[in-house]
C-alpha positions in Angstrom: 1.5 -20.4 -49.5 3.8 -20.1 -52.5 5.9 -17.3 -51.1 8.5 -17.1 -53.9 6.0 -16.3 -56.6 4.2 -13.9 -54.5 7.4 -12.0 -54.0 8.1 -12.0 -57.7 4.6 -10.5 -58.3 5.3 -7.7 -55.8 2.5 -8.8 -53.5 4.5 -9.4 -50.4 1.8 -7.7 -48.2 0.0 -11.0 -48.2 3.0 -12.6 -46.6 3.2 -9.9 -43.9 1.4 -11.8 -41.1 3.6 -14.8 -41.5 6.7 -12.6 -41.8 5.7 -10.7 -38.7 5.3 -14.0 -36.8 8.7 -15.1 -38.0 10.2 -11.7 -37.1 8.7 -11.9 -33.6 10.0 -15.4 -33.2 13.5 -14.2 -34.3 13.2 -11.4 -31.7 12.5 -14.0 -29.0 15.6 -16.0 -30.1 18.0 -13.1 -30.5 17.2 -11.8 -27.0 17.8 -15.2 -25.5 21.0 -15.6 -27.5 22.3 -12.2 -26.4 21.6 -13.2 -22.8 23.5 -16.4 -23.3 26.4 -14.4 -24.6 26.3 -12.2 -21.5 26.1 -15.3 -19.3 29.2 -16.7 -21.0 31.2 -13.5 -20.3 30.1 -13.6 -16.6 31.1 -17.3 -16.3 34.5 -16.7 -17.9 35.2 -13.9 -15.5 33.9 -15.7 -12.4 33.0 -19.3 -12.9 32.2 -19.8 -9.1 29.6 -17.1 -8.8 28.0 -17.5 -12.2 25.2 -20.0 -13.0 23.1 -20.7 -16.1 19.4 -19.8 -15.5 18.0 -19.4 -19.0 16.6 -22.9 -19.6 12.9 -21.8 -19.6 13.7 -18.8 -21.9 15.6 -21.1 -24.3 12.7 -23.6 -24.3 10.2 -20.9 -25.1 12.3 -19.5 -28.0 12.9 -23.0 -29.4 16.7 -23.0 -28.6 18.6 -26.1 -27.3 19.0 -25.2 -23.7 21.5 -28.0 -23.0 23.7 -26.7 -25.8 23.6 -23.2 -24.5 24.3 -24.3 -20.9 27.3 -26.3 -22.2 28.6 -23.2 -24.1 28.3 -21.0 -21.0 30.0 -23.7 -18.8 32.9 -24.0 -21.2 33.5 -20.2 -21.6 37.0 -19.0 -20.6 39.1 -15.8 -21.0 42.3 -16.1 -23.1 45.1 -13.7 -23.9 44.1 -10.5 -25.6 40.9 -10.0 -23.8 39.0 -12.7 -25.7 36.4 -15.3 -24.8 36.6 -18.8 -26.2 33.9 -21.5 -26.0 32.7 -24.3 -28.1 29.8 -23.1 -30.3 30.5 -19.4 -29.8 31.0 -18.8 -33.5 27.7 -20.5 -34.3 26.0 -18.4 -31.6 27.2 -15.2 -33.2 26.1 -16.3 -36.7 22.7 -17.1 -35.3 22.4 -13.7 -33.7 23.1 -12.0 -37.1 20.6 -14.2 -38.8 17.9 -13.5 -36.3 18.4 -9.8 -36.7 18.3 -10.1 -40.5 15.0 -12.0 -40.2 13.5 -9.2 -38.1 14.7 -6.7 -40.7 13.2 -8.7 -43.5 9.8 -8.7 -41.7 9.9 -4.9 -41.0 11.0 -4.2 -44.6 8.0 -6.1 -45.9 5.7 -3.8 -44.1 7.7 -0.5 -44.1 10.4 -0.4 -46.7 12.0 2.8 -45.5 12.2 1.6 -41.9 13.5 -1.7 -43.1 16.2 -0.1 -45.2 17.2 2.1 -42.3 17.6 -0.9 -40.0 19.6 -2.7 -42.7 22.0 0.2 -42.8 22.4 0.2 -39.1 23.1 -3.5 -39.2 25.7 -3.0 -42.0 27.6 -0.5 -39.8 27.6 -3.0 -36.9 28.9 -5.7 -39.3 31.6 -3.4 -40.6 32.8 -2.8 -37.0 33.3 -6.5 -36.5 36.8 -7.8 -37.1 37.7 -11.4 -38.2 37.9 -13.7 -35.2 39.3 -17.3 -34.9 36.6 -19.9 -34.8 34.7 -20.0 -31.4 36.6 -16.9 -30.2 35.3 -13.4 -29.7 36.9 -10.2 -28.4 35.2 -8.8 -25.3 34.9 -5.4 -27.0 33.0 -7.1 -29.9 30.7 -8.9 -27.4 30.1 -5.5 -25.9 28.9 -4.2 -29.2 26.7 -7.2 -29.7 25.2 -7.7 -26.2 25.4 -4.1 -25.0 27.4 -4.9 -21.9 29.4 -1.7 -22.1 26.6 0.5 -23.6 25.9 1.6 -27.1 29.3 1.8 -28.8 28.4 0.6 -32.3 29.1 3.9 -34.1 26.4 5.3 -36.3 24.4 2.1 -36.1 24.1 2.2 -32.3 24.3 -1.0 -30.3 22.9 -4.3 -31.7 20.6 -4.7 -28.7 19.2 -1.2 -29.3 18.6 -2.2 -32.9 16.8 -5.3 -31.8 14.6 -3.3 -29.5 13.7 -0.8 -32.3 12.9 -3.7 -34.7 10.7 -5.3 -32.0 8.7 -2.0 -31.7 8.4 -1.7 -35.4 7.1 -5.3 -35.6 4.5 -4.6 -33.0 3.3 -1.6 -34.9 3.0 -3.7 -38.1 1.2 -6.4 -36.3 -1.4 -3.9 -35.0 -1.9 -2.2 -38.4 -1.7 -5.2 -40.7 -3.7 -7.7 -38.6 -5.8 -10.3 -40.3 -8.7 -9.5 -37.9 -9.6 -7.9 -34.6 -10.8 -10.4 -32.1 -12.4 -9.1 -28.9 -10.3 -6.0 -29.3 -7.0 -7.7 -30.0 -5.2 -7.5 -33.3 -4.7 -11.2 -34.3 -3.3 -13.2 -37.2 -2.5 -16.8 -38.1 -5.0 -18.2 -35.5 -6.4 -21.6 -35.3 -10.0 -22.2 -34.1 -8.7 -23.4 -30.7 -6.8 -20.1 -30.2 -9.9 -18.0 -30.1 -11.3 -18.9 -26.6 -7.9 -18.1 -25.0 -7.6 -14.7 -26.7 -11.3 -13.9 -25.8 -10.6 -14.8 -22.1 -7.5 -12.6 -22.0 -9.3 -9.7 -23.7 -12.3 -10.2 -21.4 -10.0 -9.4 -18.5 -8.4 -6.4 -20.3 -11.8 -5.0 -21.1 -13.2 -5.5 -17.6 -10.8 -3.0 -16.2 -9.7 -0.9 -19.2 -12.0 2.0 -18.2 -9.8 2.5 -15.1 -7.0 3.8 -17.2 -9.2 6.7 -18.2 -7.4 8.9 -20.8 -4.0 7.2 -20.4 -2.7 5.4 -23.5 -1.9 1.7 -23.4 -3.3 -1.8 -23.2 -3.3 -2.5 -27.0 -3.0 -6.3 -27.6 -1.7 -8.4 -30.5 -1.8 -12.2 -30.8 -0.4 -14.7 -33.2 0.0 -18.4 -33.7 3.8 -19.1 -33.7 4.3 -22.8 -34.3 2.9 -24.8 -31.4 2.3 -21.7 -29.3 -0.3 -19.0 -29.2 1.5 -15.7 -28.3 -0.4 -12.8 -26.8 1.4 -9.5 -26.2 0.1 -6.4 -24.4 2.0 -3.1 -24.4 0.6 -2.0 -21.0 1.7 1.6 -21.0 4.2 3.9 -22.7 7.5 2.7 -21.3 9.6 0.9 -23.8 10.5 -2.0 -21.6 7.1 -2.4 -20.0 5.4 -5.3 -21.7 3.8 -8.6 -21.0 4.0 -11.6 -23.3 1.7 -14.6 -22.7 2.4 -17.9 -24.4 -0.3 -20.6 -24.5 0.4 -24.2 -25.2 -2.8 -26.2 -24.8 -3.6 -25.6 -21.0 -0.2 -24.3 -20.0 0.3 -20.6 -19.8 3.7 -18.8 -19.6 3.8 -15.2 -18.7 6.9 -13.1 -19.4 6.9 -9.7 -17.9 9.5 -6.9 -18.2 9.6 -3.6 -16.3 12.1 -0.8 -15.4 10.7 -0.7 -11.9 11.6 -3.7 -9.7 8.9 -3.0 -7.0 6.2 -2.9 -9.7 7.5 -6.2 -11.2 7.1 -7.7 -7.7 3.6 -6.1 -7.4 2.5 -7.7 -10.7 3.4 -11.2 -9.5 1.5 -10.5 -6.3 -1.7 -9.6 -8.2 -1.8 -13.2 -9.4 -1.2 -14.7 -6.0 -4.6 -16.5 -6.1 -3.1 -18.8 -8.8 -0.4 -21.4 -8.4 2.1 -19.7 -10.7 5.7 -20.9 -10.7 7.7 -17.6 -11.0 11.4 -17.4 -12.0 13.6 -14.9 -10.2 13.6 -11.3 -11.2 16.5 -11.0 -13.5 18.3 -7.6 -14.0 19.0 -6.8 -17.6 21.0 -3.9 -19.2 19.9 -2.2 -22.4 20.9 1.2 -23.5 18.0 3.7 -23.5 15.6 1.9 -21.2 14.9 3.8 -17.9 17.3 6.2 -16.3 20.2 3.8 -16.4 19.4 1.3 -19.1 18.2 -1.3 -16.5 15.0 -3.4 -16.7 13.8 -6.5 -14.9 12.4 -9.7 -16.4 10.3 -12.3 -14.7 8.7 -15.5 -16.1 5.8 -17.4 -14.6 4.3 -20.7 -15.7 0.7 -21.8 -14.8 -0.4 -25.3 -15.7 -4.2 -25.5 -15.7 -6.2 -28.6 -15.1 -8.5 -27.8 -18.0 -9.4 -25.1 -20.6 -11.8 -23.4 -18.2 -9.1 -22.9 -15.5 -6.7 -21.7 -18.2 -9.1 -19.1 -19.4 -9.8 -18.0 -15.9 -6.1 -17.4 -15.4 -5.8 -15.5 -18.7 -8.8 -13.3 -17.6 -7.0 -12.5 -14.4 -3.7 -11.6 -16.2 -5.6 -9.3 -18.6 -7.6 -7.6 -15.9 -4.5 -6.9 -13.8 -2.6 -4.9 -16.4 -4.4 -1.6 -16.0 -3.3 -1.5 -12.3 0.4 -1.3 -13.5 -0.1 2.0 -15.4 1.4 4.9 -13.5 1.8 2.5 -10.5 5.2 3.9 -9.6 4.0 7.4 -9.9 1.1 6.7 -7.5 3.4 4.9 -5.1 5.7 7.9 -4.9 2.7 10.2 -4.2 1.3 7.9 -1.4 4.8 7.7 0.2 4.5 11.4 1.0 1.7 10.5 3.4 2.3 7.0 4.7 5.2 4.5 4.8 6.6 2.7 1.7 5.0 -0.6 2.7 1.6 1.0 3.4 1.7 2.8 0.0 2.0 -0.6 -1.7 -0.7 -2.0 0.5 -3.1 0.7 -0.6 -2.3 0.1 -4.3 -2.8 -3.6 -3.8 -6.2 -2.9 -2.2 -7.1 -0.6 -5.1 -6.3 -3.3 -7.6 -8.1 -6.1 -5.7 -11.2 -3.8 -5.4 -11.1 -2.7 -9.0 -10.4 0.9 -8.1 -6.9 1.5 -9.4 -4.7 4.6 -9.1 -5.3 6.4 -12.4 -8.4 8.3 -11.2 -6.5 9.4 -8.1 -3.7 10.8 -10.3 -6.0 12.3 -12.8 -7.7 14.3 -10.1 -4.4 15.7 -8.8 -2.8 13.0 -6.7 -0.6 14.7 -4.1 -2.4 18.0 -4.6 -5.8 16.3 -4.0 -4.7 15.0 -0.6 -2.9 18.3 0.3 -5.9 20.3 -0.6 -8.1 18.2 1.6 -5.7 18.6 4.5 -5.5 22.4 4.0 -9.3 22.9 3.8 -10.4 20.4 6.4 -7.7 20.5 9.1 -5.4 23.5 8.6 -4.3 23.5 12.3 -4.1 19.7 12.9 -1.8 18.6 10.1 1.2 20.8 9.3 3.0 21.2 6.0 5.1 18.1 5.3 3.4 16.0 8.1 2.5 12.5 7.2 -1.0 11.4 7.6 -0.1 8.3 9.6 1.4 10.6 12.3 -1.7 12.8 12.4 -4.4 10.1 12.1 -2.6 6.9 13.1 -1.5 4.3 10.7 -4.8 2.4 10.2 -6.8 5.6 9.9 -4.4 7.1 7.4 -4.4 3.9 5.2 -8.2 3.8 5.4 -8.5 7.5 4.4 -6.2 7.1 1.4 -8.2 4.1 0.2 -11.2 6.3 0.3 -9.4 8.9 -1.7 -8.6 6.4 -4.5 -12.1 5.0 -4.5 -13.9 8.3 -4.6 -11.6 9.6 -7.3 -12.3 6.6 -9.5 -16.0 6.7 -8.9 -16.2 10.5 -9.7 -14.5 9.9 -13.1 -16.4 6.7 -13.9 -19.8 8.2 -13.1 -19.0 11.6 -14.7 -19.7 13.3 -11.4 -18.6 16.6 -10.2 -14.9 16.9 -9.3 -15.8 19.5 -6.7 -18.2 17.0 -5.1 -15.5 14.4 -5.1 -13.1 16.8 -3.3 -15.9 17.6 -0.8 -16.4 13.9 -0.1 -12.7 13.4 0.5 -12.4 16.4 2.8 -15.5 15.2 4.8 -13.9 11.7 5.1 -10.7 13.3 6.4 -12.7 15.3 9.0 -14.5 12.0 10.0 -11.1 10.3 10.6 -9.9 13.2 12.7 -13.1 13.1 14.7 -12.6 9.3 15.1 -9.1 10.1 16.5 -10.8 12.5 19.0 -13.3 9.8 19.8 -10.5 7.4 20.6 -8.9 10.0 22.9 -12.3 10.6 24.6 -12.5 6.9 25.2 -9.3 7.3 27.3 -11.1 10.0 29.3 -14.0 7.5 29.9 -11.5 5.0 31.2 -10.0 7.6 33.6 -13.5 8.4 34.9 -14.1 4.7 35.4 -11.0 4.4 37.5 -12.1 7.5 39.6 -15.4 5.7 40.1 -13.6 2.5 41.3 -11.7 4.4 44.0 -14.8 6.4 45.1 -16.9 3.2 45.2 -14.2 1.6 47.4 -14.3 4.4 49.9 -18.2 4.4 49.9 -18.2 0.6 50.6 -15.6 1.1 53.4 -17.9 3.6 55.1 -21.0 1.5 54.7 -19.1 -1.4 56.3 -18.2 0.9 59.2 -21.9 2.0 59.5 -22.9 -1.6 59.7 -20.4 -2.3 62.5 -18.3 -4.6 60.3 -14.6 -4.5 60.1 -12.8 -4.2 56.7 -9.3 -4.4 55.5 -8.1 -0.8 55.8 -4.7 -1.6 54.2 -6.3 -3.3 51.2 -8.4 -0.2 50.6 -5.3 2.0 50.4 -3.3 -0.5 48.3 -6.1 -0.9 45.8 -6.5 2.9 45.5 -2.8 3.3 45.0 -2.7 0.6 42.2 -5.6 2.3 40.5 -3.9 5.7 40.8 -0.7 4.4 39.3 -2.6 2.8 36.4 -4.4 6.1 35.9 -1.1 8.0 35.8 0.1 5.7 33.0 -3.1 6.2 31.1 -2.8 9.9 31.4 0.8 9.9 30.2 -0.1 7.8 27.2 -3.1 10.0 26.5 -0.9 13.1 26.5 1.5 11.4 24.0 -1.4 10.5 21.8 -2.9 14.0 22.0 0.5 15.4 21.0 0.8 12.9 18.1 -2.7 13.6 16.8 -2.4 17.3 17.5 -5.8 16.9 19.1 -8.1 19.7 20.4 -6.7 21.2 23.6 -10.0 20.6 25.4 -9.3 16.8 25.5 -6.0 17.4 27.3 -7.8 19.6 29.8 -10.3 16.8 30.5 -7.5 14.3 30.9 -5.7 16.6 33.4 -9.0 17.3 35.4 -9.8 13.6 35.6 -6.2 12.8 36.8 -6.5 15.4 39.5 -9.8 14.0 40.7 -8.2 10.5 40.9 -5.2 11.9 42.9 -7.6 13.4 45.4 -9.6 10.2 45.7 -6.4 8.1 46.2 -5.4 10.5 49.0 -8.9 10.1 50.5 -8.6 6.3 50.4 -5.2 6.5 52.2 -6.7 8.8 55.0 -9.7 6.5 55.3 -7.4 3.6 56.1 -6.0 5.5 59.0 -9.2 6.9 60.7 -10.0 5.5 64.2 -12.5 2.6 64.5 -15.2 4.5 66.4 -16.4 7.6 64.6 -20.0 7.9 65.6 -23.1 7.5 63.5 -23.5 11.3 62.8 -20.1 11.5 61.2 -20.5 8.2 59.3 -23.8 9.4 57.8 -22.3 12.6 56.5 -19.2 10.7 55.2 -21.5 8.3 53.4 -23.4 11.2 51.7 -20.0 12.7 50.7 -18.7 9.5 49.2 -22.0 8.8 47.4 -21.7 12.3 45.8 -18.1 11.4 44.7 -19.4 8.1 43.1 -22.2 9.9 41.4 -19.8 12.5 40.1 -17.4 9.9 38.7 -20.2 8.0 37.0 -21.6 11.2 35.4 -18.1 12.0 34.2 -17.8 8.6 32.4 -21.3 8.8 30.8 -20.8 12.4 29.8 -17.4 11.7 28.1 -18.9 8.7 26.3 -21.8 10.8 25.1 -19.5 13.6 24.0 -17.6 11.2 21.8 -20.8 10.4 19.9 -21.7 14.1 19.5 -19.1 14.1 16.7 -21.5 12.0 14.6 -24.1 14.8 14.9 -26.6 12.8 17.1 -28.7 15.3 19.1 -29.6 12.7 21.7 -25.9 12.3 22.6 -25.4 16.0 23.0 -28.3 16.2 25.3 -26.9 13.2 27.3 -23.5 14.9 27.6 -25.0 18.2 28.8 -27.2 16.4 31.3 -24.1 14.6 32.6 -22.4 18.0 33.1 -25.4 19.1 35.2 -25.2 16.0 37.3 -21.5 16.7 37.9 -22.4 20.2 39.2 -25.1 18.7 41.4 -22.7 16.1 42.8 -20.3 18.9 43.7 -23.0 20.8 45.5 -24.0 17.7 47.4 -20.3 17.1 48.3 -20.0 20.7 49.6 -23.0 20.3 51.8 -21.8 17.0 53.3 -18.3 18.3 53.9 -19.7 21.4 55.7 -21.9 19.1 57.8 -18.9 17.1 58.8 -16.9 20.2 59.6 -19.7 21.5 61.8 -20.1 18.2 63.6 -16.4 17.9 64.3 -16.0 21.5 65.5 -19.1 21.4 67.7 -18.4 17.9 69.1 -15.9 16.6 71.6 -13.6 14.4 69.5 -10.1 13.5 70.2 -7.4 15.1 68.0 -6.7 12.0 65.9 -10.4 11.5 65.1 -11.0 15.2 64.3 -8.0 15.6 62.1 -8.4 12.4 60.2 -12.2 12.9 59.5 -11.7 16.5 58.4 -8.8 15.5 56.1 -10.9 12.6 54.7 -13.9 14.9 54.0 -11.9 17.6 52.4 -10.0 15.2 50.1 -13.3 13.7 48.9 -14.8 17.2 48.5 -11.8 18.3 46.5 -12.4 15.4 44.2 -16.0 16.4 43.6 -14.7 19.9 42.9 -12.3 18.5 40.3 -15.2 16.5 38.8 -17.3 19.6 38.7 -14.5 21.3 36.8 -14.5 18.3 34.5 -18.2 19.0 33.9 -17.6 22.6 33.0 -15.0 21.6 30.4 -17.3 18.9 29.1 -20.1 21.4 28.6 -17.8 23.8 26.7 -16.5 21.1 24.4 -20.0 19.8 23.6 -21.3 23.3 22.8 -18.2 23.9 20.6 -18.9 20.7 18.7 -22.5 21.6 18.2 -21.5 25.0 16.8 -19.3 23.5 14.0 
């Protein structure tokens, strides 16, 4: 294009796409050159701890990386707080030229903004004093590279000017595009560029709806020499942008962010691809974030063919929506679970195409707090974390549901009230699941009680058959079981306290523990009774121990059925109530057998050792059936309470 004549005719608008491309290329160069300048200062101040790591950035910007590395390596501080290095003067001149190229491009599209930028540059030029060749004062470098902040007078810092020019170029690129391709503002394309842009935009559009009413995700693309450059603004933050450069089947992704954890999260979203990532570099620019700090990471993906390249571009595009308000959502989730689990939830939300914007749009922290207040006002106190009340896995699972339900409600145009009800119902379900886990502990306790009772019953059967058995083994086994049961009861109480579970569960745990204590005592006494008891006593003792076994079995089946009552299944409530009836029946059978033994002993002519040991054995087993009957009463009350809710 004959640009000179076009300028003379006053039709510079036709040159705007090319000027914008040149301005964006100058932006890439000046940022790299300012980084080289900062690297030279760091090396001059501490050559041992400084290293040059801008080779990839230089290559992408079309700058001689070896020359820049040599410049940095030769930088030294000399008298008068100055830096000297071969090529430093040329580097400074190139920086001014790049900024002027950016201003020319902006002025072509917006004369007023271009003139304003030119005035700011003139102020910065005026502040510069003459320097010997390849020598710069540190204060002057500070004004150029923004090391010490914006101190360039009315013009601000040079780096701030560059950032403002970059934003202006982006606006011009969007408003003066040659065409819109798949939703992207593009110019200067070649036919081979189109599939790559379409792949990137296919990814952006596949998840765009998950940003809901939040601004962002506008895309521009341009052919810049041998590279196709695609840029997406993501959200509203100045330094939050992704630039994708495509050279045949190689893709370079440059990502900047004011939040280091989010930058790491972004690289993790692309973990299914063999991307070679650079380290996260910390940069300082006045006016970005709370302290002027942002982070830059570069990744390079070399695809085997165009199809693999386009699949990667699709993945990059689809991931961007999950970065919008990411840090805000992370802070909200950290109120309820740990930092690591908050990131895990957000990663899940991204992988499952749910995102966090719906969750935030429906209230975020207030949404969860409201569910807690309405569903479980007495179980989770103000300020309590969910992972303490529900357990870590359940809390993470619940919050995943919150994010999913929120997104579904907004996507489907459903009722927000219905979404809140679904969330509250899921929280209740998780709390009930916690109760179910605690009732499973009660089932284990009842099973241990049954083991001791069955051991006593077998011991008595062996005596009836005239066979000898290992008395000491019976007592030792019962003691081991009782000690195990004590540990289980202790753990259960700790879990009950942690979950702030219903008090009825702790009463069941205590009742089962007391029954086990009585049965262990009975096993100990059984190991001491004389060999010859007589058939009448053995028959009654067999009936008594059978009642204890039946009671322990009923306690186990009843507790298991009670856990399923929480799911609203009528058959389980009937099974639990029937088990409670069997516990009462077992207690009555135990009473009858114990009285029969008492009557037999008192009416008979037994030696003192036999009489005392048999009576103590019978009363210990009978007390166990009493404890189990009490367990049945508690079980009945709990089941009826669950049915009434």
